[in-house]
C-alpha positions as CSV (number, residue, x, y, z in Angstrom):
1,M,292.1,47.8,61.3
2,L,293.8,48.5,58.0
3,N,291.9,48.2,54.8
4,N,293.2,45.6,52.4
5,G,292.4,47.2,49.1
6,C,288.9,47.9,47.8
7,V,285.8,46.4,49.2
8,P,282.2,46.8,48.2
9,S,280.7,50.0,49.6
10,E,278.2,49.6,52.4
11,S,276.4,52.8,51.4
12,G,275.8,52.4,47.7
13,P,274.8,49.9,45.0
14,T,277.1,47.1,44.2
15,E,275.4,45.4,41.2
16,V,277.2,46.4,38.0
17,T,274.8,47.7,35.3
18,A,275.2,49.9,32.3
19,D,272.1,51.9,33.3
20,F,273.8,54.9,34.9
21,R,272.7,58.4,34.3
22,F,274.4,60.8,36.6
23,T,273.0,63.9,34.9
24,R,269.6,62.7,35.9
25,V,270.7,61.9,39.5
26,M,272.1,65.4,39.9
27,A,269.1,67.1,38.4
28,E,266.9,65.4,41.0
29,Q,269.3,66.2,43.8
30,A,269.6,69.9,42.8
31,A,265.8,70.2,42.6
32,R,265.4,68.6,46.0
33,A,268.0,71.0,47.5
34,R,266.6,74.0,45.6
35,L,270.0,74.6,44.0
36,T,270.7,76.1,40.6
37,L,273.7,74.4,39.1
38,D,276.2,76.7,37.4
39,D,278.0,76.0,34.1
40,D,281.1,74.6,35.8
41,Q,279.1,72.2,37.9
42,L,277.0,71.0,34.9
43,S,280.2,70.5,32.9
44,L,281.7,68.4,35.7
45,I,278.5,66.4,36.1
46,A,278.5,65.6,32.3
47,R,282.1,64.5,32.6
48,L,281.3,62.2,35.6
49,D,278.3,60.9,33.8
50,A,280.5,59.7,30.9
51,L,283.1,58.4,33.3
52,G,280.5,56.4,35.2
53,Q,279.0,54.9,32.1
54,Q,282.5,53.8,30.9
55,L,283.3,52.2,34.3
56,V,280.1,50.2,34.5
57,S,279.9,49.1,30.8
58,T,283.5,48.3,29.9
59,T,286.5,46.7,31.3
60,G,288.9,49.3,30.1
61,S,290.5,52.2,32.0
62,P,288.9,55.5,31.2
63,Q,290.6,58.8,32.1
64,G,290.1,59.9,35.7
65,V,289.2,63.4,36.9
66,Y,291.0,66.0,39.1
67,V,288.4,68.5,40.4
68,W,289.6,71.7,42.0
69,G,288.0,74.9,43.2
70,R,287.6,77.1,46.2
71,T,285.8,75.9,49.4
72,G,282.1,75.5,49.1
73,R,281.8,75.3,45.3
74,G,280.1,72.0,45.3
75,K,283.0,69.5,44.9
76,S,282.0,67.3,47.8
77,F,278.2,67.6,47.0
78,I,278.7,66.3,43.5
79,L,281.3,63.6,44.4
80,D,279.1,62.4,47.3
81,H,276.2,61.7,44.9
82,F,278.5,60.3,42.2
83,F,280.0,57.8,44.5
84,A,276.7,56.9,46.2
85,S,274.9,56.3,42.9
86,L,277.7,54.6,40.9
87,P,276.8,50.8,40.6
88,L,280.4,49.6,40.9
89,A,281.7,47.4,43.7
90,A,285.4,47.7,43.0
91,R,285.8,51.3,44.3
92,R,287.2,53.0,47.3
93,R,286.7,56.6,48.6
94,V,289.1,57.9,51.3
95,H,290.3,61.2,52.6
96,F,293.8,61.9,51.3
97,H,295.2,62.4,54.9
98,H,293.7,59.0,55.9
99,F,295.1,57.2,53.0
100,F,298.6,58.5,53.7
101,R,298.3,57.6,57.4
102,E,297.5,54.1,56.4
103,L,300.4,54.0,54.0
104,H,302.8,55.2,56.6
105,Q,301.5,52.7,59.1
106,R,302.0,49.8,56.7
107,L,305.5,50.9,55.7
108,N,306.5,51.3,59.4
109,A,305.0,48.1,60.6
110,P,307.5,45.3,61.8
111,G,308.5,43.2,58.8
112,A,306.9,45.6,56.4
113,P,307.2,44.8,52.7
114,D,308.6,47.2,50.1
115,L,306.7,50.3,48.9
116,Q,305.4,48.7,45.7
117,T,304.0,45.7,47.6
118,V,302.2,48.0,50.0
119,M,300.8,50.0,47.1
120,R,299.5,46.7,45.6
121,Q,297.9,45.7,48.9
122,M,296.1,49.0,49.4
123,T,294.7,49.2,45.9
124,S,294.0,45.5,45.3
125,G,290.8,44.9,43.4
126,C,290.2,48.6,42.8
127,R,289.0,50.0,39.5
128,L,288.1,53.5,41.0
129,L,290.0,55.3,43.8
130,C,288.5,58.6,45.0
131,F,290.6,61.0,47.0
132,D,288.9,63.8,49.0
133,E,291.0,66.9,49.6
134,F,294.1,66.1,47.6
135,H,296.4,68.5,49.3
136,L,300.2,68.3,49.8
137,H,302.3,70.4,52.2
138,D,304.8,67.8,53.5
139,P,307.7,67.5,51.1
140,G,308.5,64.1,52.5
141,D,305.3,62.8,50.9
142,A,306.2,64.1,47.4
143,M,308.1,61.0,46.4
144,L,305.4,58.7,47.8
145,I,302.7,60.5,45.7
146,K,304.7,60.1,42.6
147,V,305.1,56.4,43.2
148,L,301.4,56.1,44.0
149,L,300.3,57.9,40.8
150,E,302.6,55.8,38.7
151,H,301.2,52.7,40.3
152,L,297.6,53.7,39.7
153,F,298.1,54.7,36.1
154,Q,300.3,51.6,35.2
155,H,297.6,49.3,36.7
156,G,294.6,50.9,35.1
157,I,293.1,52.2,38.3
158,V,291.0,55.2,37.7
159,L,291.6,58.2,40.0
160,L,289.0,60.8,41.0
161,A,290.4,63.5,43.2
162,T,289.1,66.8,44.7
163,S,291.3,69.7,45.8
164,N,291.2,73.3,46.6
165,Y,294.2,73.8,44.3
166,P,295.0,73.4,40.6
167,P,297.8,70.8,40.2
168,E,300.4,73.5,39.7
169,M,299.8,74.9,43.2
170,L,300.3,71.6,45.1
171,L,303.3,71.6,47.4
172,P,303.6,75.4,46.9
173,N,306.7,76.0,49.1
174,P,309.3,77.2,46.6
175,L,312.0,75.3,48.4
176,Y,310.4,72.0,47.6
177,H,308.0,72.6,44.7
178,D,310.5,71.3,42.1
179,R,310.2,67.9,43.7
180,F,306.6,67.7,42.8
181,L,306.8,68.7,39.1
182,P,307.0,65.1,37.9
183,S,303.8,64.4,39.7
184,I,302.1,67.4,38.3
185,A,303.1,66.2,34.8
186,L,301.5,62.8,35.6
187,I,298.3,64.4,36.8
188,R,298.0,66.5,33.7
189,A,298.8,63.6,31.4
190,H,296.4,61.1,32.9
191,L,293.6,63.0,34.4
192,T,291.0,65.5,33.1
193,V,291.5,68.6,35.2
194,V,288.1,70.4,35.9
195,A,287.8,73.7,37.7
196,L,284.8,74.7,39.8
197,N,285.0,78.5,40.2
198,G,281.4,79.5,40.7
199,E,280.7,82.6,42.8
200,E,278.3,81.0,45.3
201,D,279.6,79.4,48.5
202,Y,277.2,76.5,49.1
203,R,278.5,75.8,52.6
204,E,277.4,79.2,53.7
205,R,273.9,78.3,52.6
206,H,273.8,74.7,53.7
207,L,275.8,74.2,56.9
208,S,276.6,70.6,57.7
209,Q,274.7,70.3,61.0
210,D,274.7,66.5,60.8
211,N,278.5,66.6,61.4
212,A,279.3,66.3,65.1
213,F,282.0,69.0,64.6
214,C,279.2,71.5,64.2
215,S,277.7,70.6,67.6
216,G,280.7,72.3,69.2
217,R,281.0,75.9,70.1
218,M,283.2,79.0,69.8
219,W,284.0,81.5,72.5
220,V,285.8,84.8,72.0
221,N,287.8,86.0,75.0
222,P,285.6,84.5,77.7
223,N,286.2,85.9,81.2
224,A,286.5,83.7,84.3
225,Q,282.8,83.9,85.0
226,Q,281.9,82.9,81.5
227,R,284.2,80.0,81.5
228,Q,282.6,78.8,84.7
229,L,279.1,79.3,83.3
230,Y,279.9,77.2,80.2
231,D,281.9,74.6,82.2
232,L,285.1,75.5,80.3
233,P,288.1,74.2,82.4
234,S,290.7,76.7,83.4
235,L,294.3,76.1,82.2
236,P,296.2,73.9,84.7
237,G,299.6,74.9,85.9
238,E,301.4,71.8,84.6
239,P,300.7,70.1,81.2
240,V,300.1,66.4,80.9
241,S,302.1,64.1,78.6
242,L,300.3,62.1,75.9
243,T,302.0,59.2,74.1
244,V,301.0,59.2,70.4
245,G,302.6,56.4,68.6
246,Y,306.3,56.7,69.3
247,R,306.0,60.4,70.2
248,T,305.1,62.4,73.3
249,L,302.9,65.5,73.1
250,L,302.0,68.0,75.8
251,A,298.4,68.8,76.5
252,A,296.6,71.0,79.0
253,A,294.5,68.1,80.2
254,A,293.2,64.7,79.0
255,S,290.3,62.7,80.2
256,P,287.8,60.3,78.5
257,A,285.4,63.2,78.3
258,L,287.7,65.9,76.9
259,L,291.1,66.5,75.3
260,H,292.3,70.0,76.1
261,F,295.1,71.7,74.2
262,T,296.3,75.3,74.0
263,F,297.2,76.6,70.6
264,T,300.8,76.7,71.6
265,Q,300.9,73.1,72.6
266,L,299.1,71.8,69.5
267,C,300.1,74.1,66.7
268,Q,303.4,75.7,67.7
269,A,305.0,72.4,68.6
270,A,306.2,69.9,66.1
271,T,302.9,68.0,65.7
272,A,301.6,66.4,62.5
273,V,298.4,65.2,60.9
274,M,299.2,61.6,61.9
275,D,299.2,62.7,65.6
276,Y,295.7,64.3,65.2
277,L,294.3,61.2,63.5
278,K,295.6,59.0,66.2
279,L,294.2,61.2,69.0
280,C,290.8,61.2,67.3
281,E,290.6,57.4,67.9
282,S,290.5,58.1,71.7
283,Y,288.9,61.5,72.2
284,A,285.6,62.6,70.7
285,V,285.5,66.1,72.2
286,W,288.4,68.5,71.9
287,L,289.0,71.9,73.5
288,L,291.5,74.1,71.7
289,D,292.3,77.1,73.9
290,E,294.0,80.5,73.6
291,V,293.9,80.7,69.8
292,P,295.5,84.0,68.7
293,P,295.0,85.9,65.5
294,L,296.8,83.6,63.0
295,A,298.6,86.5,61.4
296,T,300.6,86.8,64.6
297,V,302.2,83.3,64.3
298,G,304.4,81.8,61.6
299,P,303.2,79.8,58.5
300,A,304.1,76.5,60.1
301,A,301.7,77.1,63.0
302,Q,299.1,78.4,60.7
303,Q,299.3,75.2,58.6
304,R,299.1,73.0,61.7
305,F,295.9,74.8,62.8
306,I,294.4,74.4,59.3
307,N,295.3,70.7,59.4
308,V,293.8,70.2,62.9
309,I,290.5,71.7,61.8
310,D,290.5,69.5,58.6
311,V,291.1,66.4,60.6
312,L,288.5,67.2,63.3
313,Y,285.9,68.1,60.7
314,E,286.5,64.9,58.6
315,K,286.6,62.7,61.7
316,Q,283.4,64.4,63.1
317,I,285.0,65.4,66.4
318,R,283.2,67.9,68.5
319,L,285.3,71.1,68.8
320,L,285.2,73.6,71.6
321,L,287.2,76.6,70.4
322,V,288.4,79.5,72.6
323,T,289.9,82.4,70.7
324,R,291.3,85.8,71.5
325,C,289.5,87.4,68.6
326,D,286.5,87.0,66.3
327,L,286.6,84.6,63.3
328,E,287.3,87.3,60.7
329,T,290.2,88.6,62.7
330,L,291.4,85.1,63.4
331,V,292.0,84.3,59.7
332,A,292.8,87.8,58.4
333,G,296.2,88.3,56.9
334,V,296.9,84.5,56.4
335,E,298.2,83.9,52.9
336,L,297.7,80.2,52.8
337,E,294.8,79.4,50.5
338,D,293.6,76.6,52.8
339,I,292.5,79.2,55.3
340,Q,289.3,79.8,53.4
341,R,288.3,76.2,53.9
342,T,289.1,76.6,57.6
343,R,287.1,79.8,57.8
344,S,284.1,78.0,56.2
345,R,284.3,75.2,58.7
346,L,284.7,77.4,61.7
347,Q,281.7,79.4,60.6
348,Q,279.6,76.3,61.4
349,L,280.5,76.5,65.1
350,P,277.7,78.3,67.1
351,R,279.0,81.4,68.9
352,A,278.7,81.4,72.7
353,V,280.3,84.7,73.7
């Protein structure tokens, strides 16, 4: 079911009060987790403390925040606690991929209204909109993002976004980057840009074992006996067809218990994030087979693999991964910066063989 604007969060306080001290919240959380917060993190926490106090004590529109930094630098850790502790009902937090999937669904629905009306519907009642993983690789979405940013800023909706990239590195493809320059200017004009560039990777210290993704497993070049031992299905001779929205994808096999793709079928075909999100609604366990060293395939296939891992991780889908090489070889030589986030997430899969 599509979300009509902002609704009170089920996981946080909804009573508005001016008594908000995020610096105190994070000091307690860091002590509990035995973490030493670095200068960049402390600066961000202070900025969010001020933002939160403005949101709960005034009716104005304070400046939002765009937080960027490499994988594992504490962006999600800090944002999780900010969103959970902020006593504001009129807020929404959503993964960037999911928001744009909803946007496309609304725009493509029979009798759909115009883009501005859809934007109003999706942000109705919002004072704060939080985007996780603000990433852009599809040039077709560049215009939509510009319209979205203009809508948010014109209507006084505060934006809080996390990303692995500074604004200037969004939509990095030189063929299309010029299309996004107006949006970069909007981000710089309306948001405080904060970098988290600490040296420590917190994901390597605190793996997210509560995520079903991490209950999966990784195999490197398993032989026939090992596949049988671990109940890994062999590759059938003929693929099966899957209807995903208005499209047809090929898979190795599909049953209620398991969705089985080869790398070629999922990442070297013209698949998209919207396909992966739709399939996650029906399949809770995925097997991705015959994954080669990513340096041996083109950047489009590399990006699809990165997107698949992002979606499965965020949707908490159990992943069974069969590769032709170890993890470091798998990601070596890939120039896309997102690959470090992928590496970090795949590190959380237990190794079988």
